[in-house]
N, C-alpha and C positions, 0 to 999 in steps of 0.2 A: 635637705642638702646638708653638707659637711662643710666644713672651713679646712682649708689644702693645709693653713698655718697652722691651726689646732692640732690636726692630723699629725704634722709633723713634729711638734713640740710633744706629744704625747708616744711616738715613735722612739723620738730621743730618750725618753723618761724610761722606755722599754728598755733599752739597750744600755743606759747606765744601770738599772736593776739587774740585769741579765745575770753578771757573776753572781751576786748574792742567791737569785732564785735557781742557779742551776748549778753553780759549783764546778767541781772539778769535770763532770763532764762537757761542760761549756770551755772548760781551760783546755782541755785534751784535744778539744775542735780547732781552737784556734791553732795551738801549736804544731796541729796538724796539717792544716792549709798552709801556714807558715813554710814547713819543711816540703813543701810541693812546691811553693812559689822559690825555695832556696836552694832546692838540691840539686843543681846541675851549675857549668861553669864552662868557660872555653869553649864559645859556641863556632865552629867551621862556617864559612858563608854558606855551605849548601844547608844550614840548619835551620836558616829563618822562616822556612813556612813552619817547622816543627814549633819554633820561638813563639808566633802566631799564635797557633794554636794551643800551644801550653798557656800562655797569656790567657786564652780566653776561658780554657777549662777553669784557672786559679780565680780569674774574675767571676765565674759564676758561682765558684763555691761560697765566696764573701758573700755575694749578693742571696745565695741560698742561704746563709746562717743571719743574715740579717733581716730578711724575710721572716725565716722560722721564728726569732724570739719576737717580731714584733708582729707575731700573728697574721702572717699572709701566707696560708698553706700552698694555695695555687701556684701563687708565686715562687714559693720555694719548690715545688714539686717542677716548673717551667725550667727554673735554673739547674737542678739537678739532672734534668733531661740535656741541656747545653751541655752541661759539663763532662758528661758522658760522650755523647757525641762529639766533642772537640779532642778529648782524649784519644776517642781512637782514632781520629783524623790525624792527630801530633802523632801517634806511633805510625800511623802508614806515612806520614811523611820524613821519619827517619828512613824507613826501607825505600821511600819511594820522594827523593827531595826535589824533583823537579816542578817548575809553575804549571808547565802545560798537561800536568797529571790531574790538577785541582781547577783551573780555571782556561778557559778561553777568549777571545775577542771577539764580539758578538760583530754585526754589520754597521754597528753604529760606531764601532772603536773603544765600545767600553767592556771591560774585564767581565766576565760573568762566570758560575760556576759552572764547570763541565760538568754534562748528563752523567749520574751513576756513578760520582767518584765515593760517595757516602753507602753505598752498596759495595761498591769493590773493596773500601778499607774494612766494612765488617766482615764480608766474606776473608779477607787477607788475617785478619785477627782470628779470626773463626779457626783457620786452618792449621795457621802456628802458635797460635798461644791459646788453645781451645778452653784449658782452664780458667783464662782471662775472661775469654769470651763468655763463657757460660755463666758465669759469675756476675759481671756487670748486664749480662741480658737478662737476669733475673730482676736486678734495680731496675733497668727500664721498664720492663713488662709490667712493675708494679705500679711504676707513674703512670703508664700508658691505661691502663686499667682505672684508673681514679680521677687523674687531673692533668691527662693532656690535651682534653677538648672538653668543651662545657658538658656539663650533666647535671642530674639532681641532685647529685651529692654536693658538686661546688657551688650550684646554684645556692642550695639551702644552709649552705654553713655561714652565711651573712644577710639572712633574710627568714623572717617568720609572721603568720599570720598571730594576729589579737586577737583572742575570742572575746576578752573583756573589753575591747575598744574598736571592735568589728574592724579592723584593718591592718595592713602588711606593715610591718617595721624590719628597715633595715640599718645595718653597722657595717662600719669599716671592718673591725678586726675580728677575725675567728674567735669563738668562744671555745678556747684547747685549753684544756686543763693543763697546770702545769706540767704533771706526771706524764702525758702526753708527748709534750715537747722534748722531758727527759728521753724518751723511748726514739723521736725523731733525730735528737741529736745524737744517740748513739748508732742510728744506721748512717748518717751522716760522715761521720768519723771514721767509720768501717769503710764507706763509700771512697773515701780521700786516700785511706792507706791501699785499698784495691789496685786504684790509678795509679797512683806512686810505685808501687810495685811493679807494674805492668809498662810504667816508663822505665825503670830500673834494668828490667830483663829485654826490652828491647834496645835500649842505649848500650847494652851490653855485646848483643849483635851488631847494631852498626851505629858504632862512637865515632858518630859527626858532631857529638857535646862528649861532655865529661861530667863524671860524677864528683861531689865536693867530696873531701877528703874523711869528711866527720859523716858523712851519710848513714852509715851501717849503724853507729852508735845511737844516734839520733833517732832513727825508724827505729830500732829495737828498744828504746825506750819509752816512744810512744805506743808502740804495738804492746809491749809488755802492760802498761797502763789499761790499754782497751780492752786486753784479753781479760782482765781482771775483771773490768764494766761490763764486759757480755756476760760473763758468769753472774756477777751482781745481780743486773737486771732480769737473765733468767731466771732469777728468783722471784723477784719483784712481779714479773710477768705470770708467774705460777699461781701466786698469791692470788692477783688478780682476776685470774682465769676462775678461781673459786668463788669469786664474786665478795670479794673481801676488798674492801677501801686500804688501798696501802699509801701511807705519807712517805714520798719520798724524801729522804735526807740530803742536806746540801754534801755531803761526803769530803767534808774537812778532816775528819779523822782517817779516813783511806788516803786522801790525799798525802797527809804529813806520813802514816805509814810507807808509802810507796817513796 
């Protein structure tokens, strides 16, 4: 058995250590998520459905990064998938902001989701913003192939048989190397920027909300940093592929140069 209070305390300590462990990539992830929270202003009343889905998108990003640095891989993937689905529905709500496109009343008078709305939203994004649709589909496919449902990979992320003691051993936290979390953080921040760009493009076409005045400068600063990090981690990945163990630095020097 595990103590819920001890688990919570250990998770808190992981969060406190995260900045020192992961450095610039962790900082830029938080900066990108903050941008996703704050890039809009002056909502028209018809944008309230968009606002709800945007909130769910960003909540899911925060929960994903919290899960990642606390070594909960499956929960990270669940939250990233939810963020992707919410982002597509948010964009669809800009184009089609009527509530009856998303929900109807059942026989008991309660609101339930309208059947097929997710398929319609996905199809709409595919037809009108195909490059964005193709990109987020790659992320969703990767998540679905590994952690969307229970599998042998997820089951043995927290369990192993002990040959020495002839018994099974379970643990709460994934045994994930710090360098692997670096790459997962890189994937996360790229997804945040992709979705922010998708929001920006759809809002330009259906302006029932406004973009904040400093959006471009903030986005370009983060995007520039992420571009450098993508190149840096590509070199690291190439070394790892050779079978060499590479220690990933905290990147403070790179942070200062940027």
